[in-house]
BAFIDO-823766 format. One line per 4 residues: their letters; for each residue x, z, y of N, C-alpha, C. Coordinates in nm, 3 decimals, always signed. Layout:
// residues N
A	X:Z:Y:X:Z:Y:X:Z:Y; ... .
***
This chain:
// residues 226
XXXX	+1.613:-2.313:-4.010:+1.721:-2.321:-4.096:+1.675:-2.275:-4.247; +1.571:-2.194:-4.226:+1.540:-2.114:-4.364:+1.466:-2.201:-4.446; +1.392:-2.314:-4.375:+1.303:-2.406:-4.460:+1.391:-2.519:-4.520; +1.536:-2.497:-4.505:+1.621:-2.608:-4.581:+1.711:-2.522:-4.688 .
XXXX	+1.669:-2.374:-4.711:+1.702:-2.337:-4.816:+1.623:-2.315:-4.933; +1.666:-2.320:-5.058:+1.578:-2.312:-5.178:+1.645:-2.212:-5.241; +1.537:-2.135:-5.301:+1.579:-1.978:-5.369:+1.538:-2.017:-5.527; +1.643:-2.009:-5.625:+1.639:-2.020:-5.752:+1.642:-1.873:-5.817 .
XXXX	+1.563:-1.857:-5.946:+1.594:-1.747:-5.999:+1.608:-1.758:-6.157; +1.716:-1.709:-6.235:+1.727:-1.701:-6.344:+1.724:-1.580:-6.428; +1.635:-1.570:-6.546:+1.614:-1.431:-6.603:+1.736:-1.368:-6.670; +1.730:-1.255:-6.679:+1.817:-1.189:-6.767:+1.751:-1.102:-6.856 .
XXXX	+1.768:-1.124:-6.979:+1.670:-1.052:-7.112:+1.736:-0.927:-7.152; +1.657:-0.841:-7.188:+1.670:-0.761:-7.295:+1.649:-0.806:-7.453; +1.766:-0.845:-7.517:+1.731:-0.930:-7.626:+1.686:-0.836:-7.752; +1.726:-0.702:-7.745:+1.663:-0.648:-7.842:+1.509:-0.618:-7.832 .
XXXX	+1.464:-0.643:-7.716:+1.315:-0.614:-7.702:+1.244:-0.762:-7.665; +1.316:-0.833:-7.634:+1.268:-0.982:-7.582:+1.214:-0.978:-7.464; +1.232:-0.903:-7.371:+1.159:-0.866:-7.236:+1.278:-0.910:-7.137; +1.213:-0.932:-7.011:+1.319:-0.976:-6.877:+1.321:-0.843:-6.807 .
XXXX	+1.432:-0.813:-6.790:+1.488:-0.697:-6.707:+1.497:-0.711:-6.563; +1.539:-0.865:-6.539:+1.563:-0.890:-6.377:+1.569:-1.053:-6.378; +1.601:-1.103:-6.244:+1.626:-1.216:-6.226:+1.755:-1.242:-6.139; +1.850:-1.317:-6.178:+1.954:-1.335:-6.075:+1.911:-1.441:-5.981 .
XXXX	+1.913:-1.411:-5.849:+1.873:-1.509:-5.734:+2.017:-1.603:-5.693; +1.979:-1.735:-5.701:+2.085:-1.796:-5.649:+2.040:-1.913:-5.535; +2.075:-1.981:-5.467:+2.026:-2.075:-5.371:+2.102:-2.198:-5.350; +2.036:-2.296:-5.324:+2.096:-2.436:-5.289:+2.035:-2.486:-5.128 .
XXXX	+2.086:-2.564:-5.073:+2.054:-2.618:-4.947:+2.007:-2.753:-4.921; +1.942:-2.786:-4.836:+1.917:-2.934:-4.806:+1.963:-2.990:-4.685; +2.036:-3.097:-4.670:+2.121:-3.129:-4.576:+2.078:-3.303:-4.562; +2.015:-3.365:-4.475:+1.973:-3.501:-4.447:+1.926:-3.564:-4.597 .
XXXX	+1.812:-3.461:-4.665:+1.740:-3.513:-4.775:+1.790:-3.491:-4.881; +1.925:-3.458:-4.878:+2.006:-3.431:-5.021:+2.034:-3.281:-5.063; +2.011:-3.258:-5.182:+2.024:-3.094:-5.242:+2.181:-3.082:-5.260; +2.222:-2.967:-5.226:+2.362:-2.924:-5.235:+2.375:-2.747:-5.294 .
XXXX	+2.489:-2.752:-5.359:+2.502:-2.615:-5.414:+2.515:-2.531:-5.287; +2.491:-2.412:-5.277:+2.479:-2.341:-5.167:+2.641:-2.342:-5.099; +2.746:-2.303:-5.192:+2.875:-2.334:-5.156:+2.893:-2.435:-5.050; +2.856:-2.552:-5.103:+2.872:-2.682:-5.043:+2.803:-2.678:-4.894 .
XXXX	+2.658:-2.623:-4.904:+2.574:-2.650:-4.809:+2.634:-2.549:-4.703; +2.675:-2.433:-4.763:+2.741:-2.337:-4.631:+2.844:-2.402:-4.566; +2.962:-2.472:-4.618:+3.062:-2.525:-4.557:+2.996:-2.639:-4.483; +2.946:-2.724:-4.520:+2.862:-2.840:-4.435:+2.803:-2.792:-4.337 .
XXXX	+2.709:-2.699:-4.325:+2.660:-2.614:-4.225:+2.749:-2.551:-4.130; +2.824:-2.486:-4.174:+2.935:-2.416:-4.091:+2.998:-2.541:-3.967; +3.045:-2.645:-4.067:+3.103:-2.736:-3.997:+3.007:-2.814:-3.906; +2.891:-2.793:-3.884:+2.796:-2.856:-3.796:+2.755:-2.754:-3.712 .
XXXX	+2.829:-2.644:-3.690:+2.814:-2.544:-3.598:+2.717:-2.426:-3.604; +2.685:-2.425:-3.730:+2.578:-2.324:-3.799:+2.663:-2.175:-3.797; +2.604:-2.064:-3.762:+2.673:-1.924:-3.781:+2.666:-1.892:-3.939; +2.797:-1.894:-4.014:+2.795:-1.873:-4.147:+2.731:-1.735:-4.214 .
XXXX	+2.753:-1.628:-4.113:+2.732:-1.504:-4.150:+2.571:-1.497:-4.140; +2.502:-1.562:-4.054:+2.367:-1.572:-4.047:+2.299:-1.644:-4.152; +2.358:-1.760:-4.183:+2.318:-1.824:-4.286:+2.330:-1.743:-4.423; +2.415:-1.701:-4.460:+2.424:-1.614:-4.568:+2.320:-1.495:-4.582 .
XXXX	+2.318:-1.437:-4.465:+2.187:-1.336:-4.468:+2.085:-1.383:-4.448; +2.023:-1.511:-4.404:+1.892:-1.552:-4.442:+1.864:-1.601:-4.571; +1.954:-1.652:-4.630:+1.938:-1.708:-4.784:+1.924:-1.585:-4.861; +2.001:-1.475:-4.835:+1.992:-1.354:-4.917:+1.847:-1.275:-4.884 .
XXXX	+1.811:-1.280:-4.775:+1.660:-1.224:-4.735:+1.549:-1.306:-4.791; +1.565:-1.440:-4.785:+1.469:-1.523:-4.851:+1.437:-1.505:-4.967; +1.546:-1.480:-5.051:+1.542:-1.485:-5.207:+1.462:-1.338:-5.254; +1.510:-1.265:-5.162:+1.447:-1.125:-5.173:+1.298:-1.122:-5.155 .
XXXX	+1.276:-1.155:-5.036:+1.135:-1.181:-4.991:+1.059:-1.274:-5.083; +1.105:-1.385:-5.146:+1.009:-1.446:-5.251:+0.980:-1.376:-5.378; +1.093:-1.302:-5.412:+1.106:-1.231:-5.540:+0.994:-1.126:-5.514; +0.989:-1.035:-5.414:+0.902:-0.915:-5.398:+0.765:-0.975:-5.380 .
XXXX	+0.762:-1.070:-5.352:+0.608:-1.146:-5.281:+0.519:-1.177:-5.429; +0.618:-1.213:-5.540:+0.551:-1.252:-5.653:+0.564:-1.131:-5.778; +0.650:-1.051:-5.772:+0.644:-0.968:-5.895:+0.562:-0.834:-5.869; +0.519:-0.769:-5.995:+0.464:-0.639:-5.969:+0.490:-0.564:-6.067 .
XXXX	+0.586:-0.574:-6.149:+0.655:-0.529:-6.267:+0.780:-0.433:-6.250; +0.849:-0.404:-6.333:+0.972:-0.339:-6.336:+1.087:-0.435:-6.327; +1.084:-0.550:-6.306:+1.177:-0.651:-6.306:+1.240:-0.627:-6.165; +1.403:-0.644:-6.170:+1.459:-0.620:-6.041:+1.531:-0.779:-5.998 .
XXXX	+1.566:-0.797:-5.882:+1.620:-0.913:-5.833:+1.789:-0.884:-5.805; +1.868:-0.958:-5.878:+2.006:-0.955:-5.877:+2.054:-1.047:-5.768; +2.092:-0.983:-5.676:+2.154:-1.080:-5.530:+2.283:-1.081:-5.517; +2.349:-1.172:-5.520:+2.490:-1.191:-5.487:+2.539:-1.145:-5.361 .
XXXX	+2.641:-1.090:-5.343:+2.704:-1.047:-5.219:+2.860:-1.039:-5.225; +2.915:-1.083:-5.106:+3.050:-1.070:-5.096:+3.108:-0.911:-5.069; +3.179:-0.853:-5.107:+3.216:-0.710:-5.055:+3.214:-0.695:-4.919; +3.293:-0.771:-4.833:+3.314:-0.771:-4.694:+3.176:-0.754:-4.646 .
XXXX	+3.083:-0.825:-4.688:+2.937:-0.835:-4.622:+2.872:-0.711:-4.622; +2.913:-0.595:-4.688:+2.845:-0.477:-4.708:+2.847:-0.415:-4.569; +2.952:-0.427:-4.503:+2.959:-0.386:-4.381:+2.922:-0.429:-4.264; +2.851:-0.548:-4.286:+2.770:-0.631:-4.203:+2.665:-0.537:-4.115 .
XXXX	+2.640:-0.528:-4.019:+2.556:-0.443:-3.931:+2.406:-0.505:-3.974; +2.416:-0.639:-4.022:+2.271:-0.686:-4.062:+2.231:-0.640:-4.197; +2.333:-0.611:-4.276:+2.309:-0.611:-4.403:+2.200:-0.491:-4.466; +2.202:-0.393:-4.377:+2.101:-0.287:-4.398:+1.947:-0.327:-4.371 .
XXXX	+1.941:-0.426:-4.267:+1.780:-0.488:-4.264:+1.748:-0.549:-4.321; +1.835:-0.633:-4.423:+1.778:-0.714:-4.557:+1.723:-0.624:-4.644; +1.782:-0.501:-4.669:+1.769:-0.432:-4.785:+1.677:-0.286:-4.768; +1.626:-0.272:-4.642:+1.586:-0.132:-4.613:+1.475:-0.079:-4.690 .
XXXX	+1.354:-0.185:-4.728:+1.271:-0.152:-4.798:+1.290:-0.203:-4.950; +1.202:-0.156:-5.043:+1.215:-0.183:-5.176:+1.343:-0.188:-5.240; +1.412:-0.086:-5.224:+1.576:-0.077:-5.292:+1.547:-0.062:-5.427; +1.454:-0.001:-5.463:+1.450:+0.015:-5.625:+1.418:-0.123:-5.692 .
XXXX	+1.399:-0.222:-5.636:+1.385:-0.359:-5.705:+1.502:-0.440:-5.700; +1.614:-0.382:-5.626:+1.729:-0.489:-5.581:+1.840:-0.437:-5.633; +1.927:-0.519:-5.712:+2.053:-0.512:-5.781:+2.165:-0.599:-5.688; +2.272:-0.531:-5.630:+2.360:-0.634:-5.542:+2.492:-0.656:-5.647 .
XXXX	+2.463:-0.802:-5.687:+2.597:-0.840:-5.743:+2.729:-0.876:-5.671; +2.812:-0.758:-5.679:+2.916:-0.797:-5.604:+3.034:-0.878:-5.652; +3.060:-0.999:-5.584:+3.146:-1.107:-5.603:+3.252:-1.126:-5.535; +3.351:-1.175:-5.551:+3.465:-1.191:-5.450:+3.555:-1.290:-5.553 .
XXXX	+3.620:-1.409:-5.478:+3.708:-1.487:-5.543:+3.855:-1.448:-5.490; +3.859:-1.336:-5.418:+3.995:-1.311:-5.376:+4.007:-1.180:-5.388; +4.120:-1.127:-5.381:+4.156:-0.978:-5.407:+4.121:-0.902:-5.260; +4.040:-0.782:-5.273:+3.993:-0.730:-5.158:+4.024:-0.552:-5.174 .
XXXX	+4.006:-0.507:-5.054:+4.016:-0.349:-5.075:+3.895:-0.276:-5.050; +3.862:-0.189:-5.145:+3.741:-0.135:-5.115:+3.773:+0.007:-5.032; +3.707:-0.015:-4.916:+3.733:+0.069:-4.793:+3.670:+0.181:-4.785; +3.673:+0.283:-4.728:+3.586:+0.404:-4.714:+3.440:+0.363:-4.660 .
XXXX	+3.438:+0.271:-4.553:+3.312:+0.226:-4.505:+3.209:+0.169:-4.581; +3.292:+0.082:-4.709:+3.230:+0.034:-4.788:+3.153:+0.133:-4.903; +3.254:+0.208:-4.922:+3.204:+0.330:-5.026:+3.103:+0.398:-4.977; +3.082:+0.429:-4.844:+2.969:+0.522:-4.769:+2.850:+0.437:-4.760 .
XXXX	+2.867:+0.312:-4.721:+2.752:+0.214:-4.725:+2.677:+0.203:-4.893; +2.765:+0.196:-4.967:+2.735:+0.190:-5.104:+2.647:+0.312:-5.138; +2.705:+0.440:-5.129:+2.633:+0.581:-5.148:+2.520:+0.560:-5.095; +2.492:+0.541:-4.962:+2.368:+0.540:-4.896:+2.272:+0.458:-4.946 .
XXXX	+2.310:+0.351:-4.996:+2.219:+0.234:-5.060:+2.166:+0.302:-5.204; +2.275:+0.332:-5.256:+2.230:+0.383:-5.414:+2.142:+0.520:-5.416; +2.164:+0.586:-5.315:+2.075:+0.711:-5.267:+1.929:+0.669:-5.259; +1.922:+0.542:-5.208:+1.761:+0.487:-5.163:+1.708:+0.417:-5.287 .
XXXX	+1.780:+0.411:-5.379:+1.733:+0.339:-5.524:+1.803:+0.202:-5.551; +1.901:+0.152:-5.484:+1.956:+0.052:-5.492:+2.064:+0.045:-5.644; +2.060:-0.063:-5.702:+2.135:-0.074:-5.819:+2.304:-0.149:-5.791; +2.386:-0.153:-5.838:+2.507:-0.239:-5.827:+2.559:-0.319:-5.966 .
XXXX	+2.582:-0.434:-5.928:+2.650:-0.487:-6.052:+2.792:-0.569:-6.004; +2.876:-0.544:-6.114:+2.993:-0.648:-6.083:+2.969:-0.758:-6.146; +2.984:-0.859:-6.079:+2.966:-1.005:-6.134:+3.114:-1.061:-6.165; +3.072:-1.167:-6.302:+3.213:-1.240:-6.350:+3.319:-1.135:-6.385 .
XXXX	+3.297:-1.024:-6.447:+3.378:-0.951:-6.470:+3.483:-1.009:-6.563; +3.624:-0.968:-6.544:+3.723:-1.035:-6.661:+3.751:-1.171:-6.579; +3.724:-1.203:-6.459:+3.792:-1.314:-6.412:+3.860:-1.308:-6.293; +3.954:-1.337:-6.261:+4.064:-1.316:-6.132:+4.043:-1.187:-6.099 .
XXXX	+4.012:-1.142:-5.996:+4.024:-0.998:-5.935:+3.902:-0.900:-5.979; +3.823:-0.927:-6.054:+3.707:-0.849:-6.089:+3.790:-0.766:-6.204; +3.805:-0.632:-6.176:+3.882:-0.542:-6.304:+3.830:-0.417:-6.277; +3.894:-0.316:-6.359:+3.856:-0.191:-6.373:+3.883:-0.086:-6.256 .
XXXX	+3.970:-0.141:-6.148:+3.979:-0.063:-6.048:+3.850:-0.075:-5.962; +3.778:-0.191:-5.966:+3.645:-0.190:-5.887:+3.556:-0.101:-5.956; +3.551:-0.097:-6.098:+3.469:+0.002:-6.190:+3.480:+0.131:-6.109; +3.629:+0.188:-6.113:+3.636:+0.322:-6.061:+3.574:+0.348:-5.926 .
XXXX	+3.603:+0.252:-5.848:+3.564:+0.247:-5.686:+3.429:+0.227:-5.664; +3.365:+0.154:-5.734:+3.220:+0.109:-5.696:+3.095:+0.189:-5.784; +3.156:+0.244:-5.921:+3.068:+0.308:-5.979:+2.951:+0.219:-6.030; +2.939:+0.098:-6.085:+2.826:+0.011:-6.111:+2.736:+0.051:-6.190 .
XXXX	+2.605:+0.007:-6.184:+2.531:+0.019:-6.290:+2.524:-0.062:-6.394; +2.563:-0.217:-6.357:+2.573:-0.319:-6.450:+2.724:-0.361:-6.452; +2.798:-0.437:-6.554:+2.868:-0.497:-6.556:+2.841:-0.659:-6.592; +2.863:-0.757:-6.557:+2.821:-0.885:-6.577:+2.963:-0.932:-6.651 .
XXXX	+2.963:-0.964:-6.775:+3.088:-1.024:-6.827:+3.094:-1.194:-6.837; +3.197:-1.233:-6.781:+3.220:-1.373:-6.729:+3.167:-1.462:-6.866; +3.147:-1.582:-6.823:+3.104:-1.665:-6.925:+3.190:-1.698:-7.016; +3.304:-1.718:-6.958:+3.438:-1.772:-7.039:+3.464:-1.699:-7.168 .
XXXX	+3.410:-1.569:-7.161:+3.424:-1.497:-7.305:+3.322:-1.552:-7.405; +3.221:-1.619:-7.369:+3.133:-1.643:-7.465:+3.175:-1.777:-7.555; +3.248:-1.877:-7.447:+3.270:-1.997:-7.507:+3.347:-2.017:-7.638; +3.432:-1.908:-7.668:+3.504:-1.899:-7.796:+3.484:-1.797:-7.849 .
XXXX	+3.352:-1.758:-7.883:+3.275:-1.663:-7.964:+3.325:-1.633:-8.081; +3.362:-1.762:-8.165:+3.378:-1.775:-8.281:+3.528:-1.727:-8.312; +3.597:-1.690:-8.231:+3.748:-1.624:-8.245:+3.705:-1.466:-8.257; +3.802:-1.421:-8.352:+3.803:-1.242:-8.360:+3.844:-1.196:-8.238 .
XXXX	+3.950:-1.255:-8.142:+3.979:-1.198:-8.031:+3.876:-1.187:-7.934; +3.791:-1.288:-7.896:+3.679:-1.274:-7.804:+3.593:-1.185:-7.877; +3.547:-1.159:-7.976:+3.476:-1.055:-8.023:+3.516:-0.924:-8.023; +3.627:-0.903:-8.032:+3.712:-0.777:-8.018:+3.717:-0.729:-7.857 .
XXXX	+3.730:-0.814:-7.775:+3.707:-0.792:-7.643:+3.594:-0.772:-7.598; +3.479:-0.835:-7.653:+3.325:-0.777:-7.619:+3.299:-0.663:-7.676; +3.343:-0.608:-7.802:+3.317:-0.486:-7.864:+3.384:-0.400:-7.773; +3.487:-0.425:-7.720:+3.568:-0.308:-7.630:+3.494:-0.309:-7.495 .
XXXX	+3.453:-0.412:-7.451:+3.376:-0.376:-7.338:+3.244:-0.293:-7.359; +3.185:-0.327:-7.483:+3.069:-0.257:-7.514:+3.076:-0.099:-7.521; +3.197:-0.063:-7.589:+3.247:+0.058:-7.589:+3.256:+0.150:-7.474; +3.327:+0.053:-7.364:+3.356:+0.121:-7.244:+3.246:+0.156:-7.149 .
XXXX	+3.149:+0.042:-7.177:+3.026:+0.059:-7.072:+2.930:+0.169:-7.121; +2.937:+0.181:-7.278:+2.837:+0.287:-7.311:+2.904:+0.443:-7.283; +3.013:+0.443:-7.278:+3.109:+0.565:-7.253:+3.092:+0.605:-7.083; +3.071:+0.496:-7.016:+3.058:+0.521:-6.889:+2.928:+0.496:-6.841 .
XXXX	+2.816:+0.476:-6.928:+2.680:+0.482:-6.904:+2.641:+0.361:-6.797; +2.733:+0.255:-6.815:+2.706:+0.114:-6.764:+2.615:+0.025:-6.830; +2.531:-0.063:-6.810:+2.458:-0.160:-6.916:+2.557:-0.290:-6.873; +2.586:-0.347:-6.982:+2.688:-0.478:-6.999:+2.583:-0.581:-7.013 .
XXXX	+2.597:-0.684:-6.924:+2.512:-0.788:-6.948:+2.622:-0.934:-6.971; +2.608:-1.006:-7.072:+2.672:-1.118:-7.131:+2.629:-1.240:-7.049; +2.704:-1.297:-6.974:+2.642:-1.436:-6.892:+2.697:-1.536:-7.006; +2.625:-1.671:-6.958:+2.665:-1.792:-7.017:+2.604:-1.828:-7.158 .
XXXX	+2.506:-1.761:-7.205:+2.471:-1.779:-7.345:+2.354:-1.913:-7.336; +2.420:-2.010:-7.428:+2.371:-2.143:-7.441:+2.335:-2.186:-7.537; +2.372:-2.114:-7.662:+2.294:-2.148:-7.792:+2.263:-2.034:-7.874; +2.186:-2.063:-7.983:+2.123:-1.962:-8.051:+2.229:-1.878:-8.122 .
XXXX	+2.318:-1.974:-8.193:+2.446:-1.909:-8.241:+2.500:-1.812:-8.165; +2.556:-1.820:-8.019:+2.598:-1.757:-7.951:+2.525:-1.620:-7.950; +2.386:-1.618:-7.938:+2.307:-1.532:-7.899:+2.308:-1.424:-8.009; +2.330:-1.494:-8.146:+2.316:-1.423:-8.282:+2.434:-1.334:-8.299 .
XXXX	+2.544:-1.419:-8.263:+2.672:-1.338:-8.287:+2.697:-1.218:-8.192; +2.645:-1.246:-8.052:+2.651:-1.134:-7.966:+2.510:-1.013:-8.014; +2.436:-1.060:-8.054:+2.346:-0.944:-8.129:+2.405:-0.887:-8.206; +2.470:-0.937:-8.313:+2.540:-0.877:-8.418:+2.655:-0.784:-8.390 .
XXXX	+2.705:-0.825:-8.273:+2.833:-0.750:-8.209:+2.768:-0.609:-8.144; +2.632:-0.626:-8.112:+2.549:-0.513:-8.030:+2.525:-0.523:-7.899; +2.524:-0.652:-7.834:+2.502:-0.687:-7.698:+2.366:-0.691:-7.690; +2.294:-0.629:-7.592:+2.159:-0.603:-7.571:+2.103:-0.697:-7.469 .
XXXX	+2.183:-0.708:-7.310:+2.168:-0.785:-7.220:+2.222:-0.922:-7.223; +2.142:-1.028:-7.202:+2.216:-1.170:-7.196:+2.155:-1.245:-7.086; +2.221:-1.342:-7.022:+2.187:-1.448:-6.959:+2.247:-1.565:-6.968; +2.174:-1.685:-6.969:+2.215:-1.807:-6.973:+2.120:-1.909:-7.014 .
XXXX	+2.138:-2.035:-6.998:+2.059:-2.134:-7.009:+1.965:-2.147:-7.111; +2.012:-2.081:-7.255:+1.941:-2.070:-7.357:+1.804:-2.003:-7.320; +1.810:-1.881:-7.263:+1.731:-1.766:-7.216:+1.641:-1.845:-7.088; +1.683:-1.927:-7.009:+1.604:-1.961:-6.891:+1.709:-2.010:-6.799 .
XXXX	+1.665:-2.121:-6.734:+1.739:-2.191:-6.636:+1.697:-2.153:-6.488; +1.793:-2.154:-6.405:+1.727:-2.119:-6.272:+1.626:-2.210:-6.241; +1.518:-2.140:-6.169:+1.402:-2.213:-6.154:+1.331:-2.146:-6.023; +1.255:-2.207:-5.952:+1.161:-2.163:-5.821:+1.082:-2.031:-5.892 .
XXXX	+1.063:-1.924:-5.808:+0.983:-1.797:-5.851:+0.875:-1.842:-5.906; +0.787:-1.939:-5.844:+0.658:-1.994:-5.879:+0.641:-2.025:-6.036; +0.777:-2.077:-6.114:+0.775:-2.101:-6.251:+0.779:-1.984:-6.351; +0.817:-1.857:-6.279:+0.808:-1.739:-6.364:+0.712:-1.632:-6.338 .
XX	+0.656:-1.661:-6.209:+0.497:-1.570:-6.179:+0.419:-1.653:-6.108; +0.318:-1.696:-6.185:+0.210:-1.791:-6.130:+0.079:-1.700:-6.100 .
***
C-alpha cells in the first residue's frame, strides 16, 4: 500500500529573512497507473476494501519519515490531521520520536467538538516538543473557539483572503489577524501567495510567514534536499 502513496512537500518561508521554516506535507495516490489527489485516492481505496484509518496513518507516517530522512536543519514538517484522528491509538506511534520536528495542521471540513481526550492528548504531545497549527483559518468551521481550545503555535490564514488583496477590507482583516496573533504569541502564516504583487502587499502589511506557488510548489523531498 505504501508504495502507491506519493509524498509531496511545499515550503513555508520567513519572507523577512528569505529562509524556509518548514514544509507542508501533502500526499497523492496511484491506482491502476493513474495519480489521484489523496482525497480521491482515499475514497477509491476504501471502496476497494482498504481500511481508511490505516491508509491515513500510513500516508502520514511516510511523509514524516521521508522528511526526517533528509533534513538536518531547523525546518519542521507540517502534517495534516483531522481532529478526530488525535484520539486514534495508532496516532502516538507515528509521532513518538522527533516531536520537535513536527507541526500538526489541524484541519476539519465539518464542525466538531474538542473533547477532554483531545485536549489531554495535545498537552502530552506539546510537552514533547510538538507544535500545533490551525489550517485554513477563517474558512467554514475554523474559528476563534478552536484557538481558545487548542492554543496553536501557528495559524494558517486561508488562501481566499489573498485573492482580493487590493481591497481595503481584505487588508484590514489580515492586519487584524496580525494584531491578534502577535498579542497571543501565535505565528501567522498566509497561504495562497501566487504573485510578486501579493507578496509585496503582504510584506507592507507586516506579514512575515507565507506559503504558495510563488514561493515553491509541492515537490518530492529530493527536490529540496539533494
